[in-house]
C-alpha positions in Angstrom: 31.6 -4.5 33.3 34.8 -5.1 31.3 34.4 -4.7 27.6 33.4 -8.1 26.2 35.1 -9.8 23.3 32.3 -12.2 22.7 29.1 -11.0 21.0 26.4 -13.6 21.0 23.5 -14.2 23.4 22.0 -17.6 24.1 18.2 -17.1 24.2 16.8 -20.1 25.9 13.0 -20.6 26.3 11.7 -23.0 28.8 8.8 -25.2 27.6 6.6 -27.5 29.7 3.5 -28.8 27.8 2.7 -25.4 26.4 3.8 -25.7 22.7 1.4 -23.1 21.3 2.8 -20.3 23.5 6.4 -21.6 23.1 6.2 -21.7 19.3 4.6 -18.3 19.2 7.4 -16.8 21.3 10.1 -18.5 19.2 8.6 -17.2 16.0 8.4 -13.7 17.3 12.2 -13.7 17.9 13.6 -15.9 15.0 13.3 -13.4 12.1 15.5 -10.8 13.9 18.3 -13.0 15.3 20.9 -12.6 12.5 24.3 -13.3 14.2 23.6 -11.6 17.5 21.8 -14.4 19.3 20.7 -18.0 19.0 17.1 -19.1 20.0 16.8 -22.4 21.7 14.0 -24.3 23.5 14.7 -26.4 26.5 11.9 -28.9 27.1 11.2 -29.6 30.8 9.8 -33.1 30.7 6.8 -32.5 28.4 4.6 -35.3 27.0 5.3 -35.9 23.3 2.3 -33.9 22.2 3.4 -31.1 24.6 6.8 -30.5 23.0 7.6 -27.5 20.9 8.4 -28.1 17.3 11.5 -26.0 17.9 12.8 -28.2 20.8 16.6 -28.0 21.0 17.3 -29.8 24.3 15.0 -32.1 26.3 14.9 -33.4 29.9 12.9 -36.6 30.5 11.6 -35.2 33.8 10.2 -31.9 35.0 12.9 -30.0 36.7 10.5 -27.0 37.2 11.8 -23.5 36.7 15.0 -23.9 38.7 16.0 -27.0 36.9 15.3 -25.4 33.6 17.4 -22.4 34.6 20.3 -24.6 35.6 20.2 -26.4 32.3 20.2 -23.1 30.4 23.1 -21.8 32.6 25.1 -24.9 31.7 24.3 -24.7 28.0 25.4 -21.1 27.9 28.6 -21.6 29.9 29.6 -24.6 27.8 29.8 -22.5 24.7 32.5 -19.7 24.9 30.8 -17.9 22.0 28.1 -16.8 24.4 28.6 -13.7 26.5 25.1 -13.7 28.0 21.9 -15.7 28.6 18.4 -14.4 28.0 16.3 -17.0 29.9 12.6 -16.8 29.1 9.6 -18.6 30.4 7.2 -19.7 27.7 4.2 -17.8 29.0 5.5 -14.5 27.6 4.5 -12.3 24.7 7.0 -9.9 23.2 7.4 -7.7 20.2 10.2 -9.5 18.5 11.8 -6.6 16.5 14.9 -5.4 18.4 13.7 -7.0 21.7 16.9 -8.9 22.3 19.1 -6.1 20.8 17.5 -3.5 23.0 18.5 -5.5 26.1 22.0 -6.4 24.7 22.9 -2.7 24.1 23.1 -1.5 27.7 24.8 -4.7 28.8 27.6 -4.3 26.3 28.0 -0.5 26.6 31.6 0.3 27.7 30.6 3.5 29.5 27.8 2.3 31.8 27.2 -1.4 31.6 25.0 -3.9 33.5 25.2 -7.5 34.4 21.4 -8.0 34.4 19.1 -6.2 32.0 15.4 -6.9 32.0 12.3 -5.6 30.1 9.5 -4.2 32.1 6.3 -6.3 32.1 2.6 -6.4 32.6 0.7 -9.4 34.0 -2.2 -10.1 31.7 -4.2 -12.4 33.9 -4.0 -10.5 37.1 -5.7 -7.3 38.3 -3.2 -4.5 38.0 0.5 -4.6 37.4 3.3 -6.8 38.8 3.7 -7.2 42.5 7.4 -6.2 42.1 7.4 -2.4 41.6 10.9 -2.5 40.0 9.3 -4.3 37.0 6.7 -1.6 36.3 7.0 0.8 33.4 8.2 4.1 35.0 8.6 5.9 31.7 12.4 6.2 31.9 14.2 6.9 28.6 17.3 5.2 29.9 17.9 1.9 31.8 16.8 2.2 35.4 19.3 0.9 38.0 17.3 -1.3 40.3 17.9 -3.5 43.4 15.7 -6.4 42.3 14.8 -8.0 39.0 12.2 -10.6 38.5 13.3 -13.8 36.7 10.7 -13.8 33.9 13.1 -12.6 31.2 16.5 -11.4 32.5 19.4 -11.0 30.2 22.3 -12.1 32.4 26.1 -11.7 31.8 28.4 -14.7 31.6 30.3 -13.7 34.7 27.1 -13.5 36.7 26.1 -17.0 35.6 29.6 -18.2 36.7 29.3 -16.4 40.0 25.9 -17.8 40.9 27.1 -21.3 40.6 25.1 -24.5 40.3 21.4 -23.9 41.2 20.6 -25.3 44.6 17.8 -28.0 44.7 15.9 -25.8 47.2 15.4 -23.3 44.4 14.0 -25.8 42.0 10.6 -24.1 41.9 12.2 -20.8 40.9 11.3 -18.7 43.8 14.4 -17.1 45.4 16.5 -17.2 42.2 15.8 -13.5 41.7 16.8 -12.5 45.2 20.0 -14.7 44.9 20.8 -13.0 41.6 20.4 -9.6 43.3 22.6 -10.8 46.2 25.4 -11.9 43.9 25.3 -8.6 42.0 25.3 -6.6 45.2 28.2 -8.6 46.6 30.3 -8.0 43.5 29.3 -4.3 42.9 27.5 -5.2 39.6 24.5 -3.3 38.4 21.1 -4.5 37.4 18.7 -2.5 35.2 15.1 -2.5 33.8 14.4 -1.0 30.4 11.1 0.8 30.2 11.4 1.0 26.4 11.5 -2.8 26.2 8.3 -4.4 27.4 6.6 -7.8 27.5 3.3 -9.4 28.5 3.3 -12.1 31.1 0.5 -14.7 31.2 1.4 -15.6 34.8 1.9 -19.3 35.7 0.0 -20.4 32.6 1.5 -23.9 32.7 0.3 -24.6 36.2 -3.0 -22.9 35.7 -3.7 -25.0 32.6 -3.0 -28.1 34.7 -0.2 -29.4 32.5 2.7 -29.0 35.0 1.8 -32.0 37.2 1.2 -29.8 40.3 -1.5 -27.6 41.5 -1.0 -23.9 42.3 -1.3 -24.1 46.2 1.2 -27.0 46.3 3.6 -25.2 44.0 3.5 -22.0 46.0 3.9 -23.8 49.3 6.9 -25.8 48.0 8.5 -22.8 46.4 8.1 -20.6 49.5 9.5 -23.3 51.8 12.4 -24.0 49.4 13.5 -20.4 49.1 13.4 -19.8 52.9 15.4 -23.0 53.5 18.0 -21.9 51.0 18.6 -18.5 52.4 18.5 -19.8 56.0 21.3 -22.2 55.3 23.3 -19.5 53.5 22.7 -17.2 56.6 21.1 -14.7 54.2 17.5 -14.5 55.5 17.9 -10.8 56.6 19.2 -9.8 53.2 16.5 -12.0 51.5 13.8 -10.0 53.3 15.6 -6.7 52.6 15.9 -7.3 48.8 12.3 -8.4 48.5 11.2 -5.3 50.4 13.2 -3.1 48.0 11.4 -4.8 45.0 8.0 -4.2 46.6 8.5 -0.6 47.7 10.5 0.7 44.8 9.7 4.1 43.3 11.2 4.9 39.9 
């Protein structure tokens, strides 16, 4: 990636009726932000009592994960000061000290930079680790170049956000955004990486599991699966969709 003249990251946390987890995540990042990133909360149609006390932007309706991502993408691109977006779901727990800086560093390196940098993560409320093997901790001391990055907490470059374009309505539930991100990077020769020395805990669909998202898990999963397959079919990318998912599932670090 070309050397960037901008130097600030937009950290945007998506909240939907889970203010306790959202506020905890914000407060783990705020003390370390200095001038290197801004922390914002986008509220995705919460009830008044479900809003975070740190709410920065608010939608009256629930746009689900895809709608929240599109709002974050537009907020980032509207401000030329931001060179990147760290988009975070609110059901995450991170160690705030240097979390953002440790992701920024490889993205902004002039010698070997990346357009997506992600922490590795562990799913707390599931048996075992994440389904996507690219996201496991493989013990690498340097960023691992990977073919697939899950969308839980990716740091994304400004030019990638521009290249992805407006989020399609078929991706409103969030499934498929990760594969499309990988497709855009692959098409442009851009690299994605996971940092094993930067980790987070994922509470895994906590908003839906707590019954505060206005949809049950089977319906959510069915709609998300149908939406992503419809999107990649109309893009004539179903073969690549299956290939990229397979690479994420079978990856060995």
